[in-house]
C-alpha positions in Angstrom: 12.6 14.6 -16.0 12.8 11.3 -13.8 15.0 8.5 -15.2 12.7 6.2 -14.3 9.4 5.8 -12.2 8.7 2.9 -9.7 5.0 2.8 -8.6 4.6 1.0 -5.2 1.0 0.0 -5.2 0.2 -2.1 -2.7 -0.9 -4.2 -1.7 -2.2 -3.8 2.0 -0.9 -6.0 4.9 2.3 -7.1 3.4 5.0 -4.7 4.8 4.0 -1.7 3.2 4.1 0.8 6.4 7.5 -0.7 7.2 8.7 -0.3 3.5 7.3 3.7 3.3 9.1 3.8 7.0 12.0 3.0 5.7 12.1 5.4 3.0 11.1 8.3 5.0 13.8 7.2 7.6 16.2 7.4 4.6 15.0 10.1 2.6 18.1 12.7 3.2 20.5 9.8 2.1 18.8 8.8 -0.8 18.1 12.0 -1.9 21.1 12.3 -4.4 19.5 9.5 -6.4 15.6 9.1 -5.1 13.0 11.4 -5.1 9.8 10.2 -2.8 6.1 10.8 -2.5 4.4 9.1 -0.1 0.8 8.4 1.2 1.0 11.9 3.1 1.4 13.6 0.0 -1.2 12.1 -2.5 -4.5 12.2 -0.2 -6.9 13.9 -3.0 -5.5 10.6 -5.4 -5.5 8.4 -2.5 -9.3 9.3 -1.8 -10.1 8.6 -6.0 -8.5 5.4 -6.2 -10.3 4.3 -3.0 -13.9 5.6 -4.9 -12.8 3.6 -8.2 -12.8 0.5 -5.9 -16.1 0.9 -4.8 -18.1 2.7 -7.5 -16.1 1.7 -10.2 -17.5 4.3 -12.5 -15.5 6.4 -14.8 -15.9 9.5 -13.3 -14.0 8.3 -10.2 -11.3 6.4 -12.6 -11.2 10.2 -14.5 -10.5 11.9 -11.5 -8.1 9.6 -9.8 -6.2 9.7 -13.3 -6.4 13.4 -13.2 -4.8 13.5 -9.8 -2.1 11.1 -10.8 -1.3 13.8 -13.4 -1.2 16.5 -11.1 1.0 14.7 -9.0 3.4 14.9 -12.1 3.3 17.8 -12.9 4.2 19.0 -9.5 7.3 17.5 -9.5 10.8 19.6 -9.8 13.2 18.6 -12.1 15.3 15.3 -11.1 17.6 14.1 -13.9 19.4 11.4 -12.9 17.1 10.8 -10.0 14.8 7.8 -9.9 10.8 8.6 -8.5 9.4 6.5 -6.1 5.5 6.3 -5.8 4.7 4.6 -2.8 1.0 4.1 -1.8 -0.8 0.8 -1.2 -4.1 3.0 -1.9 -3.0 3.1 -5.2 -4.6 -0.4 -5.7 -7.8 0.7 -3.9 -9.4 -0.4 -1.0 -8.1 -2.9 1.4 -10.6 -5.5 0.7 -13.1 -6.4 3.0 -15.3 -3.3 2.7 -18.7 -4.5 1.9 -18.9 -5.8 -1.4 -15.5 -5.2 -2.3 -14.3 -8.8 -1.9 -10.8 -8.3 -4.5 -8.2 -5.9 -5.8 -10.2 -6.3 -9.2 -10.0 -2.4 -9.3 -6.0 -2.3 -9.5 -5.2 -3.7 -13.1 -7.7 -0.8 -14.3 -5.8 1.7 -12.3 -2.6 1.1 -12.6 -2.7 1.2 -16.5 -4.7 4.3 -16.3 -1.4 5.5 -14.2 0.8 4.1 -16.9 -0.7 6.0 -19.4 -0.5 9.5 -17.8 3.4 8.6 -17.2 3.9 8.0 -20.5 2.0 10.8 -21.9 4.1 12.9 -19.3 7.6 11.7 -19.8 7.6 9.3 -23.0 11.4 8.6 -22.1 10.9 7.6 -18.6 11.5 3.9 -17.7 8.0 2.9 -15.7 8.2 0.0 -13.5 5.5 -1.1 -11.0 6.4 -2.7 -7.6 3.9 -5.1 -5.5 4.3 -6.3 -2.1 2.9 -9.6 -1.8 2.0 -11.9 1.3 1.1 -15.6 2.4 -2.8 -15.9 2.1 -2.8 -17.8 5.2 -0.8 -14.4 6.9 -2.5 -12.2 4.7 -5.8 -12.9 5.6 -6.0 -12.5 9.7 -3.6 -9.1 8.9 -6.7 -7.9 7.1 -9.2 -9.1 9.6 -7.4 -7.0 12.5 -7.1 -3.9 10.3 -10.8 -3.6 9.7 -11.6 -4.5 13.2 -9.1 -1.5 13.9 -10.2 0.9 11.9 -13.7 0.1 10.6 -17.3 -1.0 12.6 -16.6 -4.7 11.1 -18.4 -7.2 13.4 -17.5 -10.3 10.9 -15.9 -13.3 13.4 -12.8 -14.1 11.7 -14.1 -17.6 10.3 -17.5 -15.2 8.8 -14.1 -12.9 7.2 -12.1 -15.7 5.9 -15.6 -17.2 4.3 -16.8 -13.9 2.4 -13.4 -12.7 1.2 -10.9 -15.5 1.2 -10.6 -14.7 -2.7 -8.9 -11.5 -1.9 -5.9 -12.9 -0.2 -4.6 -14.4 -3.4 -2.3 -12.0 -4.2 -0.1 -13.9 -6.7 -3.1 -14.5 -9.0 -3.9 -10.3 -9.1 -0.1 -10.0 -9.5 -1.0 -12.0 -12.6 -3.7 -10.0 -14.1 -1.6 -6.8 -13.4 1.2 -7.8 -15.1 -0.9 -9.1 -18.4 -2.5 -5.8 -18.5 0.5 -4.1 -18.2 2.6 -2.9 -21.0 5.9 -2.2 -18.5 7.7 -4.7 -16.3 5.8 -5.6 -12.8 8.3 -6.8 -9.9 6.8 -8.3 -6.9 8.2 -10.2 -3.9 6.5 -11.9 -0.5 6.8 -10.3 2.8 7.8 -13.8 4.0 10.8 -13.9 1.7 12.6 -10.7 2.7 12.1 -10.6 6.2 15.8 -11.5 6.9 17.0 -9.0 4.3 19.3 -5.9 5.9 16.1 -3.5 5.2 13.5 -6.3 5.1 10.5 -5.6 2.8 12.2 -2.1 1.9 14.9 -4.1 0.5 12.8 -5.2 -2.9 12.1 -2.2 -3.7 15.3 0.0 -3.3 16.6 -2.8 -5.5 14.9 -1.3 -8.4 16.1 2.1 -7.8 19.7 1.7 -8.9 21.4 2.9 -5.9 25.1 3.1 -5.0 26.1 -0.3 -3.0 27.9 2.2 -0.6 24.9 4.5 0.3 22.7 0.8 0.3 24.9 -0.3 3.3 24.7 2.9 5.0 20.9 2.6 4.9 18.8 2.3 8.3 16.6 -0.2 8.8 13.3 0.3 10.8 11.3 -1.3 13.1 8.2 -3.3 11.7 5.4 -1.0 11.1 1.5 -1.3 12.0 2.1 -4.7 13.2 -1.1 -6.1 15.3 -1.6 -6.7 18.8 -2.2 -10.2 20.1 -6.0 -11.6 20.4 -6.8 -9.9 23.8 -6.7 -7.1 21.5 -8.6 -8.2 18.7 -11.3 -9.7 21.0 -11.4 -6.1 23.0 -11.8 -3.8 19.5 -14.3 -6.3 17.9 -16.4 -6.1 21.3 -16.4 -2.3 21.0 -17.7 -2.9 18.0 -20.3 -4.6 18.4 -21.4 -3.0 21.7 -20.9 0.6 21.1 -23.6 2.2 18.6 -22.5 5.9 19.1 -19.2 6.4 16.1 -17.4 8.8 18.2 -17.9 6.7 21.7 -17.1 3.6 19.9 -13.2 5.6 18.2 -12.3 7.0 21.8 -13.0 3.2 23.5 -11.1 1.8 21.0 -7.8 4.0 20.9 -7.8 3.6 24.7 -7.5 -0.1 24.3 -4.6 0.4 21.8 -3.0 3.0 23.8 -3.2 0.5 26.6 -2.0 -2.2 24.5 0.7 -0.4 23.4 1.7 0.6 26.8 2.0 -3.1 28.2 
């Protein structure tokens, strides 16, 4: 039974890739104190949370709950260790997909996960951690991600006009906090960029790691950072002009690969 569960459930484009890379890089050093479950270990669960954020139907919510319970049931004994479950998709899809205009599925999903965790481990402390970001920085980053990873053809101005409300992550934190019967912690990316481990530091603060170990942890470079405006323009041009999905995917990968080499 874990001594504590810390659920890091988003949000997208708030340093989450860097947080998870830091946890992976230091997995061995943290092993005696922290058990990790990261995105690659919960693909089926993430599929369900994304689905629920899109459809908002009770069947998909139940599927997400059962898959979260399966994740907990697969844990080995971990006395005195903190369990960190980290995946931004636990809050649902990144807003900006069609009618998905915000993170309003997140309070429901996280409350459901709290219920399951308390049923499985009634004596284990449960915390939620949410990483956030300044709205004016989040919007271009979210737009970049959609252009890169989907077939989005909206201009940036049109994207902002349609989805600006999703950028108020502090308001969503308030909504989640009001719903959750457990502590909800949060920190802005801008507030921790100069910390020794960057955006991973506020999360690790919740894990009761001995100071001597904490000082030995290895920082990582920012992960999944966006490229320049010229790369963005090339990607959106590919989205607008290449109809075949596979050809578009190959063309965009070539654009990104070239950018990484320069």
